[in-house]
C-alpha positions in Angstrom: 120.3 80.8 128.4 120.4 82.3 124.9 121.5 80.3 121.8 124.9 80.9 120.3 125.1 84.2 118.4 126.0 83.8 114.8 126.8 87.4 113.9 130.5 86.8 113.6 130.3 83.8 111.4 130.6 83.8 107.6 127.4 84.9 105.9 126.1 86.6 109.0 126.0 90.3 110.1 125.6 91.6 113.6 122.2 93.0 114.2 121.2 95.9 116.5 117.7 95.7 117.8 115.7 98.9 118.6 112.2 98.9 120.0 109.6 101.1 118.5 107.0 102.5 120.9 105.2 105.7 121.7 107.9 106.9 124.2 109.7 110.2 123.3 113.1 108.5 123.8 112.5 105.8 121.2 113.8 108.1 118.4 117.2 108.4 120.2 117.5 104.6 120.4 116.8 104.3 116.7 119.2 107.0 115.9 122.0 105.4 117.8 121.3 101.8 116.7 121.1 102.9 113.0 124.5 104.7 113.2 126.1 101.7 114.9 124.7 99.4 112.3 126.0 101.7 109.5 129.4 102.2 111.1 129.9 98.4 111.7 128.4 97.1 108.5 125.6 95.6 110.6 121.9 95.4 110.3 119.2 97.4 112.1 116.1 95.5 113.3 113.1 97.6 114.4 110.5 95.8 116.6 107.1 97.0 117.5 105.2 95.0 120.1 101.4 95.2 120.2 100.2 94.4 123.7 97.2 92.1 123.7 95.6 93.5 126.8 93.8 96.0 124.5 91.8 93.3 122.8 89.6 91.9 125.6 86.3 92.8 123.9 83.6 91.1 121.9 84.9 89.1 118.9 83.9 91.6 116.2 85.3 94.5 118.2 88.5 92.5 119.0 89.1 91.8 115.3 88.7 95.5 114.4 90.9 96.6 117.3 93.6 94.1 116.3 93.6 95.3 112.7 93.9 98.9 113.9 96.7 98.1 116.2 98.5 96.3 113.3 98.0 99.3 111.1 99.4 101.6 113.8 102.4 99.3 114.3 103.1 99.2 110.5 102.8 103.0 110.2 105.2 103.6 113.1 107.7 101.1 111.7 107.4 102.6 108.2 107.9 106.1 109.6 111.1 105.2 111.5 112.3 103.1 108.6 112.0 106.1 106.2 113.9 108.3 108.6 116.7 105.6 108.8 116.8 105.3 105.0 117.1 109.1 104.6 119.6 109.8 107.4 121.8 106.8 107.4 121.1 105.1 104.0 120.5 101.5 105.4 117.4 99.3 105.0 116.1 98.1 108.4 114.3 94.9 109.1 110.8 95.5 110.4 109.1 93.2 112.9 105.7 93.3 114.5 104.8 91.0 117.4 101.9 90.7 119.7 102.4 90.0 123.4 104.2 91.4 126.4 107.2 93.5 125.3 109.9 91.8 127.3 108.7 88.3 126.4 108.5 89.2 122.7 112.0 90.8 122.8 113.4 87.6 124.4 111.6 85.4 121.7 113.0 87.5 118.8 116.5 87.4 120.2 116.3 83.6 120.5 114.8 83.2 117.0 117.3 85.5 115.3 120.8 84.5 116.2 122.3 87.5 114.5 120.8 89.9 117.0 123.8 90.8 119.2 122.9 94.1 120.8 119.7 95.5 122.2 119.6 99.3 122.1 117.2 101.1 124.5 116.9 104.8 125.3 116.4 106.2 128.8 113.8 108.9 129.2 114.8 112.1 130.9 111.4 112.9 132.4 110.3 112.7 136.0 108.4 109.5 135.1 111.6 107.6 135.1 113.8 106.1 132.4 111.0 104.1 130.6 109.4 100.7 131.1 112.1 98.6 129.3 115.1 100.4 130.9 113.4 100.1 134.3 112.8 96.4 133.7 116.5 95.9 132.8 117.7 97.9 135.8 115.4 96.0 138.1 116.5 92.7 136.6 112.9 91.8 135.8 113.8 91.4 132.1 117.5 90.6 132.2 118.2 90.2 128.5 120.6 87.5 127.2 122.6 89.9 125.1 124.3 93.2 125.8 122.0 96.2 126.2 123.1 99.7 125.3 121.1 102.4 127.0 121.2 105.7 125.2 120.4 108.9 127.2 117.4 110.7 125.7 119.1 114.1 125.7 121.9 113.1 123.3 122.0 115.3 120.2 122.5 113.9 116.7 126.1 115.2 116.7 126.8 113.4 120.1 125.2 110.2 118.8 127.4 110.5 115.6 130.6 110.8 117.6 129.7 107.9 119.9 128.3 105.4 117.4 
């Protein structure tokens, strides 16, 4: 069970959470979430999760790999944040976590009681809709807040009219 959402109380704003990863559909989720945040006077939160499986090496190598992964995460978040600032004119919150993506999403939702909607995008390729959308559809990651799934093939104009 998730803690009470505070986004409707005085001094709080509803937050839209988008996950930054290397999937091609990620950009569509960010576009939709940023437009929704803008049109509802909300806040956009961008989360990048570094999976620790990559760090199972000798201590010195592990440290270097962790630093490189953090630099990659920060660069990806900064890139998306710049696009959001330019296109929508809002300042997103940037979060980096290390762990399993679904677990870290759950933890962040529990910690930040203003996060009210998780925005994911479904891939259009033959590989399927993407790991997070598949987890939601398969109930393996049933999130405790509403999840909006944005089709990857929506244009900017379509997102504008829907958000």
